[in-house]
C-alpha positions, 0 to 999 in steps of 0.5 A: 929635845929629849932622847927617847928611850926604846925600851918598852913592853911589846903590845901582845895581841895588838892589831897593827893593821888598824888605823893609827899612827906609828913612829918607826925606826929601822937601823943599818946592820951594825949601824954602818953609815951608808946613806950619807953624812951630817954636815953642820947639822944637816943631813947630806944624802948620797945616792943611796940615801936618796934611793931610801928616801924615794922608796919610802915615798913610793910606798904610797903607790904600793899601799893606798891606804897609808900616810907618810908624815915626818921622816928622816934618812940618817947616815945609818938609820931611818925614822918616820911616822907611818899612818894607816887609814881605813882600807875603804878610804880614798887617800889623796896624793897630797896626804891631807887626811886625818889619821886617827891616833891610837895605842897607849903610852909606854912609860910612867912619865907620859912621854913617848918611847921611840918604840918596841923591837918587833922582830924580823919584818916579813920579807918579799917585795909586796905588790899594791895591797888591797886589804889593810896591811900590818905595820910589819907587811909595810916595813918588810916591803920597804926593807926588801925593796931598798935592799934589792935597790942597794945591791944594784947600787953596789953592782953598778954604781960602786956603792959601799958594801954592807955585811950579810944584810942592809938592815937589822933584822928587827925595827922599832915601832911606837903607837902614837896615841895623841897630838901632843905625842905626834908633835913631840916625835915630829920635832924629834925626827926634824932635829935628829940631824942637829942632834947626831953627835948625841944620838945613841944610834950614832 
């Protein structure tokens, strides 16, 4: 499985609240390993990693018009496919809903990139959103909630401390255009633990 490049041109004037699927990558500050370890190609989550996983899944209750596809919590970063559907659509709890694919591919090979840096995600814990949120709104809420919960873990459960902040200020996203790209990115996420020693984020 190829290692995706994260270099691409950020799409200007793109509406990141519109329907579509987005490949998200978020890294810990300084790429510090805080969420567990890789053992024989398998990700073993510690308590902090389980919290990250739980809060990602909980986003569905805060943002009713999102769909969560393949994702993985890694020792020092997170990959996930986030789908946004029409705000008037009812999203089943089992996520069995078709999310339209959108966007463009960003390199000449036709292979999907990991994504482009998007700068700081909006901060603050966001309540359930009744209008279409942007990708930045969703990731900002996720980063804020997990940061608060991680700090609680440091104070009450002796979790490893981090420097200044839990997550890097920026995050990367890639707009998934077609089913082929979706399948390749899903496979990339699934294989991420087995490819840990080759991972540029390691």
